[in-house]
N, C-alpha and C positions, 0 to 999 in steps of 0.2 A: 480295356478291360481290369475288371477289378484287383486282378491278382498281383499289374505291373506297378499299382502306388505301395499295396503293403509290400511289395517283396523291397520296394528302393525303403520302405521306413527301416522292416528288418533289418538295411544292408546298414543305415545310419545309425540307429539304433547300436549295432555290435560295434561300431567306428568309434561314435560316442560324441556322433556331428550333429549339437543337437540343431544348427540348423538347418541344414538338411534333412533331421529327422520333423522338424517340427511343420517345413515346408510340405509335408506329406498331408496335415492335418487343415480342415478350416481353421476359418478366426473362431467360430460357433461352435469348435467343437464339442464336445458329447461322451464323458467314459459313466460308465455304470460294472458297479458288480451286477449278474445276471441274477434276476430279468430286470428289473427296476428301478433300482438304488443307483445315484445317480449320485456317482462320488467326486466328480473333477468336469467341472463348465470353462469352455474359453480356453484362446492357446497362451494366456498366460499364466494362467495357473496349470497348466499342462504342461509349462516352456521350466515354470519354475522346480515344478513335484523331479522332473526331470533330469535338471544341470546337474540338481544336488544328486540323484541317483547315479547322476554317468563321473558324479566331481569322487564320489563314496565309493564306490565300486568299480577302478578302474578294468578289472581283468570279468568283468562282467559279458559274457557271450550267450548270446539266444538263437539256440539251433532248430528247426521245424521238424518233426516227427513227423506229424498229415498237415496235409491240405486241401480241405477241403472249397470249391469255386461252386455258389452256385450262386447264375446272376449277379446282382450287385453285391453279395455277403459274398466274404472268405473266414471260415473256420480256421486259425491255424490249431497243434498240438504244440507247445512249443517243450525246449527242458531247457533251464536257464540256470551256467554253471557262473561262478567264480561272488556270489552275492552269500551263502555261507560259512562261515569261519573253517568248518569242520571239514568244505568241499563236497557235503552235498549236495547233489543236481534239487534242482523247484521245478514240476510241474507245471505248467500255465496253458489252458484254452480261453485264448481270446478268438470274440466276432468284428471283423472290420463291415462296416453296412459305409460304400465309396456312390460317391455322387461326381459324376464331369470329373474323375482318375483324382479325385477325393477324397479322404476320410473324414466322415461327417459325425459314428456312432463305431463306439467302443466298448461292448460289455465280458469282462473278464466270468467264466466261471471260479468257483472257488471251491474247496473243498469244507 
């Protein structure tokens, strides 16, 4: 089920466990700004970016307010704390495409 790998990556993200986090993504994962702007491709680029993020913001925590599961797609509305100096909460919407229990694409919706 698509939901299980997305939940595992969320837990690994919150634990700052880069190996478990990356284990949820395909080798050729593609990350987009919605709808079609490719911002990152492949595990090497993703690992580098998220390792830096985990090191820079050790108190960062994402919680899911709403989750929609539709076949191979999972859409999360998230609240992210621990990234802004003033303590403000960031909002994020991520849509994951899952194939064979691995995330192959992610789209981020930005304001």
